[in-house]
DRENTORKOL-3810 file (N, C-alpha, C; in nm, 4 decimals):
REM DRENTORKOL-3810
@n.u->-1.0609; n.v->-0.1954; n.w->1.0693; ca.u->-1.0070; ca.v->-0.3205; ca.w->1.1166; c.u->-1.1226; c.v->-0.4056; c.w->1.1689
@n.u->-1.1213; n.v->-0.5297; n.w->1.1292; ca.u->-1.2243; ca.v->-0.6248; ca.w->1.1685; c.u->-1.1908; c.v->-0.6822; c.w->1.3062
@n.u->-1.2922; n.v->-0.7222; n.w->1.3821; ca.u->-1.2701; ca.v->-0.7898; ca.w->1.5095; c.u->-1.3149; c.v->-0.9344; c.w->1.4983
@n.u->-1.2347; n.v->-1.0232; n.w->1.5585; ca.u->-1.2664; ca.v->-1.1658; ca.w->1.5580; c.u->-1.2645; c.v->-1.2173; c.w->1.7010
@n.u->-1.3600; n.v->-1.3029; n.w->1.7322; ca.u->-1.3583; ca.v->-1.3691; ca.w->1.8617; c.u->-1.2885; c.v->-1.5033; c.w->1.8446
@n.u->-1.1898; n.v->-1.5285; n.w->1.9297; ca.u->-1.1136; ca.v->-1.6531; ca.w->1.9237; c.u->-1.1110; c.v->-1.7146; c.w->2.0635
@n.u->-1.0758; n.v->-1.8429; n.w->2.0685; ca.u->-1.0656; ca.v->-1.9124; ca.w->2.1963; c.u->-0.9273; c.v->-1.9739; c.w->2.2091
@n.u->-0.8623; n.v->-1.9448; n.w->2.3207; ca.u->-0.7314; ca.v->-2.0020; ca.w->2.3513; c.u->-0.7416; c.v->-2.0663; c.w->2.4885
@n.u->-0.7147; n.v->-2.1938; n.w->2.4950; ca.u->-0.7210; ca.v->-2.2706; ca.w->2.6193; c.u->-0.8538; c.v->-2.2486; c.w->2.6915
@n.u->-0.9614; n.v->-2.2487; n.w->2.6143; ca.u->-1.0948; ca.v->-2.2385; ca.w->2.6718; c.u->-1.1415; c.v->-2.0990; c.w->2.7077
@n.u->-1.0596; n.v->-1.9989; n.w->2.6860; ca.u->-1.0973; ca.v->-1.8614; ca.w->2.7184; c.u->-1.1135; c.v->-1.7813; c.w->2.5900
@n.u->-1.2202; n.v->-1.7029; n.w->2.5825; ca.u->-1.2490; ca.v->-1.6234; ca.w->2.4627; c.u->-1.1780; c.v->-1.4889; c.w->2.4673
@n.u->-1.1327; n.v->-1.4459; n.w->2.3493; ca.u->-1.0666; ca.v->-1.3164; ca.w->2.3335; c.u->-1.1230; c.v->-1.2495; c.w->2.2094
@n.u->-1.1399; n.v->-1.1191; n.w->2.2143; ca.u->-1.1808; ca.v->-1.0409; ca.w->2.0982; c.u->-1.0564; c.v->-0.9709; c.w->2.0454
@n.u->-1.0159; n.v->-1.0064; n.w->1.9232; ca.u->-0.8916; ca.v->-0.9546; ca.w->1.8663; c.u->-0.9194; c.v->-0.8715; c.w->1.7427
@n.u->-0.8383; n.v->-0.7676; n.w->1.7232; ca.u->-0.8434; ca.v->-0.6904; ca.w->1.6002; c.u->-0.7716; c.v->-0.7660; c.w->1.4898
@n.u->-0.8258; n.v->-0.7576; n.w->1.3698; ca.u->-0.7679; ca.v->-0.8304; ca.w->1.2569; c.u->-0.7810; c.v->-0.7454; c.w->1.1305
@n.u->-0.6700; n.v->-0.7256; n.w->1.0577; ca.u->-0.6808; ca.v->-0.6497; ca.w->0.9329; c.u->-0.7631; c.v->-0.7272; c.w->0.8308
@n.u->-0.8296; n.v->-0.6552; n.w->0.7436; ca.u->-0.9085; ca.v->-0.7189; ca.w->0.6373; c.u->-0.8204; c.v->-0.8151; c.w->0.5579
@n.u->-0.8704; n.v->-0.9340; n.w->0.5361; ca.u->-0.7948; ca.v->-1.0337; ca.w->0.4618; c.u->-0.6978; c.v->-1.1139; c.w->0.5467
@n.u->-0.6854; n.v->-1.0818; n.w->0.6748; ca.u->-0.5902; ca.v->-1.1505; ca.w->0.7603; c.u->-0.6534; c.v->-1.2568; c.w->0.8496
@n.u->-0.7797; n.v->-1.2885; n.w->0.8228; ca.u->-0.8516; ca.v->-1.3832; ca.w->0.9089; c.u->-0.7838; c.v->-1.5205; c.w->0.9142
@n.u->-0.7426; n.v->-1.5703; n.w->0.8016; ca.u->-0.6806; ca.v->-1.7025; ca.w->0.7958; c.u->-0.5481; c.v->-1.7047; c.w->0.8718
@n.u->-0.4689; n.v->-1.6007; n.w->0.8544; ca.u->-0.3405; ca.v->-1.5914; ca.w->0.9245; c.u->-0.3619; c.v->-1.5834; c.w->1.0750
@n.u->-0.4605; n.v->-1.5041; n.w->1.1175; ca.u->-0.4892; ca.v->-1.4920; ca.w->1.2602; c.u->-0.5384; c.v->-1.6251; c.w->1.3166
@n.u->-0.6261; n.v->-1.6951; n.w->1.2435; ca.u->-0.6750; ca.v->-1.8257; ca.w->1.2896; c.u->-0.5599; c.v->-1.9243; c.w->1.3049
@n.u->-0.4663; n.v->-1.9229; n.w->1.2119; ca.u->-0.3494; ca.v->-2.0114; ca.w->1.2216; c.u->-0.2640; c.v->-1.9765; c.w->1.3431
@n.u->-0.2433; n.v->-1.8472; n.w->1.3676; ca.u->-0.1640; ca.v->-1.8037; ca.w->1.4832; c.u->-0.2331; c.v->-1.8436; c.w->1.6135
@n.u->-0.3640; n.v->-1.8244; n.w->1.6204; ca.u->-0.4399; ca.v->-1.8618; ca.w->1.7398; c.u->-0.4300; c.v->-2.0126; c.w->1.7625
@n.u->-0.4414; n.v->-2.0908; n.w->1.6567; ca.u->-0.4301; ca.v->-2.2369; ca.w->1.6690; c.u->-0.2931; c.v->-2.2772; c.w->1.7216
@n.u->-0.1897; n.v->-2.2115; n.w->1.6716; ca.u->-0.0538; ca.v->-2.2427; ca.w->1.7154; c.u->-0.0348; c.v->-2.2079; c.w->1.8635
@n.u->-0.0828; n.v->-2.0924; n.w->1.9058; ca.u->-0.0713; ca.v->-2.0517; ca.w->2.0458; c.u->-0.1530; c.v->-2.1462; c.w->2.1344
@n.u->-0.2735; n.v->-2.1807; n.w->2.0908; ca.u->-0.3582; ca.v->-2.2708; ca.w->2.1684; c.u->-0.2931; c.v->-2.4079; c.w->2.1838
@n.u->-0.2343; n.v->-2.4616; n.w->2.0759; ca.u->-0.1655; ca.v->-2.5908; ca.w->2.0830; c.u->-0.0479; c.v->-2.5848; c.w->2.1804
@n.u->0.0308; n.v->-2.4783; n.w->2.1705; ca.u->0.1498; ca.v->-2.4653; ca.w->2.2561; c.u->0.1096; c.v->-2.4533; c.w->2.4032
@n.u->0.0127; n.v->-2.3684; n.w->2.4321; ca.u->-0.0306; ca.v->-2.3503; ca.w->2.5707; c.u->-0.0950; c.v->-2.4779; c.w->2.6250
@n.u->-0.1752; n.v->-2.5446; n.w->2.5440; ca.u->-0.2414; ca.v->-2.6678; ca.w->2.5879; c.u->-0.1400; c.v->-2.7781; c.w->2.6152
@n.u->-0.0372; n.v->-2.7872; n.w->2.5328; ca.u->0.0665; ca.v->-2.8889; ca.w->2.5537; c.u->0.1394; c.v->-2.8660; c.w->2.6855
@n.u->0.1682; n.v->-2.7401; n.w->2.7173; ca.u->0.2358; ca.v->-2.7075; ca.w->2.8433; c.u->0.1434; c.v->-2.7397; c.w->2.9611
@n.u->0.0174; n.v->-2.6999; n.w->2.9505; ca.u->-0.0792; ca.v->-2.7289; ca.w->3.0571; c.u->-0.0961; c.v->-2.8795; c.w->3.0746
@n.u->-0.1087; n.v->-2.9527; n.w->2.9646; ca.u->-0.1330; ca.v->-3.0968; ca.w->2.9706; c.u->-0.0126; c.v->-3.1749; c.w->3.0226
@n.u->0.1061; n.v->-3.1161; n.w->3.0131; ca.u->0.2249; ca.v->-3.1817; ca.w->3.0685; c.u->0.2154; c.v->-3.1874; c.w->3.2210
@n.u->0.1309; n.v->-3.1015; n.w->3.2803; ca.u->0.1023; ca.v->-3.1078; ca.w->3.4222; c.u->0.2008; c.v->-3.0402; c.w->3.5147
@n.u->0.3059; n.v->-2.9809; n.w->3.4608; ca.u->0.4068; ca.v->-2.9185; ca.w->3.5467; c.u->0.3711; c.v->-2.7752; c.w->3.5846
@n.u->0.2913; n.v->-2.7085; n.w->3.5023; ca.u->0.2599; ca.v->-2.5672; ca.w->3.5239; c.u->0.1087; c.v->-2.5522; c.w->3.5275
@n.u->0.0593; n.v->-2.4822; n.w->3.6281; ca.u->-0.0856; ca.v->-2.4646; ca.w->3.6437; c.u->-0.1324; c.v->-2.3227; c.w->3.6131
@n.u->-0.0529; n.v->-2.2223; n.w->3.6492; ca.u->-0.0947; ca.v->-2.0822; ca.w->3.6342; c.u->-0.0982; c.v->-2.0427; c.w->3.4869
@n.u->-0.2117; n.v->-1.9860; n.w->3.4455; ca.u->-0.2312; ca.v->-1.9458; ca.w->3.3059; c.u->-0.1231; c.v->-1.8467; c.w->3.2609
@n.u->-0.0815; n.v->-1.7563; n.w->3.3503; ca.u->0.0199; ca.v->-1.6574; ca.w->3.3132; c.u->0.1537; c.v->-1.7248; c.w->3.2836
@n.u->0.1897; n.v->-1.8230; n.w->3.3639; ca.u->0.3158; ca.v->-1.8942; ca.w->3.3416; c.u->0.3093; c.v->-1.9761; c.w->3.2140
@n.u->0.1951; n.v->-2.0382; n.w->3.1910; ca.u->0.1774; ca.v->-2.1144; ca.w->3.0672; c.u->0.1934; c.v->-2.0223; c.w->2.9473
@n.u->0.1342; n.v->-1.9026; n.w->2.9546; ca.u->0.1433; ca.v->-1.8068; ca.w->2.8441; c.u->0.2874; c.v->-1.7632; c.w->2.8199
@n.u->0.3610; n.v->-1.7374; n.w->2.9279; ca.u->0.5015; ca.v->-1.6949; ca.w->2.9132; c.u->0.5836; c.v->-1.8066; c.w->2.8505
@n.u->0.5670; n.v->-1.9292; n.w->2.8988; ca.u->0.6426; ca.v->-2.0414; ca.w->2.8424; c.u->0.6073; c.v->-2.0644; c.w->2.6960
@n.u->0.4807; n.v->-2.0543; n.w->2.6632; ca.u->0.4387; ca.v->-2.0710; ca.w->2.5237; c.u->0.5000; c.v->-1.9627; c.w->2.4357
@n.u->0.4986; n.v->-1.8391; n.w->2.4851; ca.u->0.5577; ca.v->-1.7288; ca.w->2.4088; c.u->0.7072; c.v->-1.7517; c.w->2.3873
@n.u->0.7752; n.v->-1.7963; n.w->2.4921; ca.u->0.9190; ca.v->-1.8242; ca.w->2.4785; c.u->0.9446; c.v->-1.9377; c.w->2.3798
@n.u->0.8639; n.v->-2.0436; n.w->2.3877; ca.u->0.8795; ca.v->-2.1556; ca.w->2.2937; c.u->0.8582; c.v->-2.1107; c.w->2.1502
@n.u->0.7533; n.v->-2.0327; n.w->2.1269; ca.u->0.7242; ca.v->-1.9869; ca.w->1.9914; c.u->0.8312; c.v->-1.8899; c.w->1.9408
@n.u->0.8793; n.v->-1.8014; n.w->2.0279; ca.u->0.9859; ca.v->-1.7087; ca.w->1.9891; c.u->1.1142; c.v->-1.7848; c.w->1.9562
@n.u->1.1442; n.v->-1.8872; n.w->2.0347; ca.u->1.2628; ca.v->-1.9687; ca.w->2.0082; c.u->1.2506; c.v->-2.0386; c.w->1.8734
@n.u->1.1329; n.v->-2.0921; n.w->1.8444; ca.u->1.1110; ca.v->-2.1572; ca.w->1.7152; c.u->1.1300; c.v->-2.0593; c.w->1.6000
@n.u->1.0820; n.v->-1.9373; n.w->1.6168; ca.u->1.1002; ca.v->-1.8349; ca.w->1.5130; c.u->1.2475; c.v->-1.7993; c.w->1.4966
@n.u->1.3198; n.v->-1.7918; n.w->1.6083; ca.u->1.4615; ca.v->-1.7575; ca.w->1.6030; c.u->1.5442; c.v->-1.8670; c.w->1.5355
@n.u->1.4990; n.v->-1.9916; n.w->1.5472; ca.u->1.5693; ca.v->-2.1028; ca.w->1.4837; c.u->1.5602; c.v->-2.0947; c.w->1.3317
@n.u->1.4558; n.v->-2.0344; n.w->1.2819; ca.u->1.4418; ca.v->-2.0194; ca.w->1.1376; c.u->1.3018; c.v->-2.0535; c.w->1.0916
@n.u->1.2650; n.v->-2.0013; n.w->0.9763; ca.u->1.1290; ca.v->-2.0207; ca.w->0.9255; c.u->1.0920; c.v->-2.1673; c.w->0.9044
@n.u->1.1831; n.v->-2.2492; n.w->0.8576; ca.u->1.1508; ca.v->-2.3897; ca.w->0.8317; c.u->1.1202; c.v->-2.4622; c.w->0.9613
@n.u->1.1969; n.v->-2.4364; n.w->1.0652; ca.u->1.1754; ca.v->-2.5005; ca.w->1.1947; c.u->1.0444; c.v->-2.4520; c.w->1.2557
@n.u->1.0170; n.v->-2.3223; n.w->1.2469; ca.u->0.8941; ca.v->-2.2675; ca.w->1.3024; c.u->0.7726; c.v->-2.3239; c.w->1.2297
@n.u->0.7804; n.v->-2.3377; n.w->1.0983; ca.u->0.6687; ca.v->-2.3918; ca.w->1.0216; c.u->0.6452; c.v->-2.5376; c.w->1.0576
@n.u->0.7517; n.v->-2.6140; n.w->1.0729; ca.u->0.7374; ca.v->-2.7549; ca.w->1.1096; c.u->0.6766; c.v->-2.7671; c.w->1.2489
@n.u->0.7162; n.v->-2.6818; n.w->1.3408; ca.u->0.6632; ca.v->-2.6859; ca.w->1.4764; c.u->0.5165; c.v->-2.6449; c.w->1.4792
@n.u->0.4772; n.v->-2.5558; n.w->1.3902; ca.u->0.3384; ca.v->-2.5115; ca.w->1.3857; c.u->0.2464; c.v->-2.6242; c.w->1.3413
@n.u->0.2960; n.v->-2.7141; n.w->1.2608; ca.u->0.2151; ca.v->-2.8231; ca.w->1.2086; c.u->0.2025; c.v->-2.9358; c.w->1.3097
@n.u->0.3092; n.v->-2.9640; n.w->1.3815; ca.u->0.3101; ca.v->-3.0767; ca.w->1.4750; c.u->0.2620; c.v->-3.0323; c.w->1.6124
@n.u->0.1618; n.v->-3.0983; n.w->1.6634; ca.u->0.1151; ca.v->-3.0707; ca.w->1.7994; c.u->0.1899; c.v->-3.1626; c.w->1.8948
@n.u->0.2379; n.v->-3.1071; n.w->2.0046; ca.u->0.3138; ca.v->-3.1861; ca.w->2.1014; c.u->0.2198; c.v->-3.2808; c.w->2.1749
@n.u->0.2586; n.v->-3.4063; n.w->2.1909; ca.u->0.1731; ca.v->-3.4997; ca.w->2.2640; c.u->0.1678; c.v->-3.4651; c.w->2.4124
@n.u->0.0551; n.v->-3.4930; n.w->2.4746; ca.u->0.0363; ca.v->-3.4573; ca.w->2.6154; c.u->0.1245; c.v->-3.5386; c.w->2.7084
@n.u->0.1716; n.v->-3.6544; n.w->2.6624; ca.u->0.2519; ca.v->-3.7408; ca.w->2.7477; c.u->0.4012; c.v->-3.7122; c.w->2.7360
@n.u->0.4377; n.v->-3.6142; n.w->2.6568; ca.u->0.5791; ca.v->-3.5811; ca.w->2.6353; c.u->0.6425; c.v->-3.5334; c.w->2.7660
@n.u->0.7637; n.v->-3.5784; n.w->2.7926; ca.u->0.8335; ca.v->-3.5337; ca.w->2.9124; c.u->0.8892; c.v->-3.3943; c.w->2.8908
@n.u->0.9070; n.v->-3.3223; n.w->2.9997; ca.u->0.9566; ca.v->-3.1855; ca.w->2.9929; c.u->1.1090; c.v->-3.1887; c.w->2.9911
@n.u->1.1720; n.v->-3.1262; n.w->2.8890; ca.u->1.3180; ca.v->-3.1240; ca.w->2.8820; c.u->1.3783; c.v->-3.0487; c.w->3.0011
@n.u->1.5041; n.v->-3.0790; n.w->3.0311; ca.u->1.5730; ca.v->-3.0172; ca.w->3.1444; c.u->1.5772; c.v->-2.8649; c.w->3.1314
@n.u->1.5964; n.v->-2.8139; n.w->3.0090; ca.u->1.6010; ca.v->-2.6686; ca.w->2.9893; c.u->1.4679; c.v->-2.6050; c.w->3.0262
@n.u->1.3582; n.v->-2.6718; n.w->2.9921; ca.u->1.2260; ca.v->-2.6190; ca.w->3.0240; c.u->1.2015; c.v->-2.6256; c.w->3.1744
@n.u->1.2467; n.v->-2.7333; n.w->3.2379; ca.u->1.2354; ca.v->-2.7442; ca.w->3.3835; c.u->1.3078; c.v->-2.6276; c.w->3.4516
@n.u->1.4285; n.v->-2.5972; n.w->3.4048; ca.u->1.5058; ca.v->-2.4868; ca.w->3.4625; c.u->1.4341; c.v->-2.3540; c.w->3.4403
@n.u->1.3769; n.v->-2.3363; n.w->3.3219; ca.u->1.3036; ca.v->-2.2135; ca.w->3.2914; c.u->1.1806; c.v->-2.2011; c.w->3.3809
@n.u->1.1106; n.v->-2.3109; n.w->3.4035; ca.u->0.9939; ca.v->-2.3094; ca.w->3.4916; c.u->1.0356; c.v->-2.2697; c.w->3.6330
@n.u->1.1464; n.v->-2.3259; n.w->3.6814; ca.u->1.1944; ca.v->-2.2898; ca.w->3.8151; c.u->1.2281; c.v->-2.1416; c.w->3.8232
@n.u->1.2947; n.v->-2.0895; n.w->3.7199; ca.u->1.3304; ca.v->-1.9469; ca.w->3.7204; c.u->1.2059; c.v->-1.8595; c.w->3.7183
@n.u->1.1040; n.v->-1.8983; n.w->3.6385; ca.u->0.9791; ca.v->-1.8226; ca.w->3.6347; c.u->0.9089; c.v->-1.8272; c.w->3.7702
@n.u->0.9070; n.v->-1.9452; n.w->3.8323; ca.u->0.8453; ca.v->-1.9570; ca.w->3.9640; c.u->0.9131; c.v->-1.8651; c.w->4.0644
@n.u->1.0457; n.v->-1.8609; n.w->4.0618; ca.u->1.1196; ca.v->-1.7743; ca.w->4.1536; c.u->1.0902; c.v->-1.6278; c.w->4.1257
@n.u->1.0872; n.v->-1.5909; n.w->3.9979; ca.u->1.0656; ca.v->-1.4511; ca.w->3.9613; c.u->0.9231; c.v->-1.4063; c.w->3.9920
@n.u->0.8258; n.v->-1.4942; n.w->3.9703; ca.u->0.6871; ca.v->-1.4569; ca.w->3.9903; c.u->0.6420; c.v->-1.4705; c.w->4.1353
@n.u->0.7131; n.v->-1.5511; n.w->4.2117; ca.u->0.6740; ca.v->-1.5702; ca.w->4.3511; c.u->0.5439; c.v->-1.6476; c.w->4.3617
@n.u->0.4757; n.v->-1.6286; n.w->4.4701; ca.u->0.3543; ca.v->-1.7055; ca.w->4.4967; c.u->0.2290; c.v->-1.6458; c.w->4.4345
@n.u->0.2333; n.v->-1.5215; n.w->4.3917; ca.u->0.1108; ca.v->-1.4568; ca.w->4.3444; c.u->0.0769; c.v->-1.4911; c.w->4.1990
@n.u->0.1740; n.v->-1.5393; n.w->4.1207; ca.u->0.1453; ca.v->-1.5768; ca.w->3.9829; c.u->0.1175; c.v->-1.4603; c.w->3.8911
@n.u->0.1480; n.v->-1.3401; n.w->3.9335; ca.u->0.1219; ca.v->-1.2202; ca.w->3.8522; c.u->0.2476; c.v->-1.1797; c.w->3.7777
@n.u->0.2319; n.v->-1.1445; n.w->3.6509; ca.u->0.3452; ca.v->-1.0998; ca.w->3.5717; c.u->0.3798; c.v->-0.9539; c.w->3.5992
@n.u->0.2798; n.v->-0.8738; n.w->3.6297; ca.u->0.3013; ca.v->-0.7313; ca.w->3.6544; c.u->0.2567; c.v->-0.6935; c.w->3.7923
END
């Protein structure tokens, strides 16, 4: 298995990648980076762990909606000035309550 260094939201990660999967991994990293950056740039969430959880939930929801919706979302980057929907606000509040003041997931 090959290792690739990638950057997500300015932080470097060393990831394992199967031979021939470099392009797929780069696309996945780009999608995660776009999603996390959009959440951070919206200004409502500061903790990297919370941003990661919200991004994961957004991406999982897009996948659950169906392949066409997920593919369309992967292509479009959310603008930084976009307002946060009420459902996302509620999710942020629930995450804040669950995580408390320490910002730790575990």
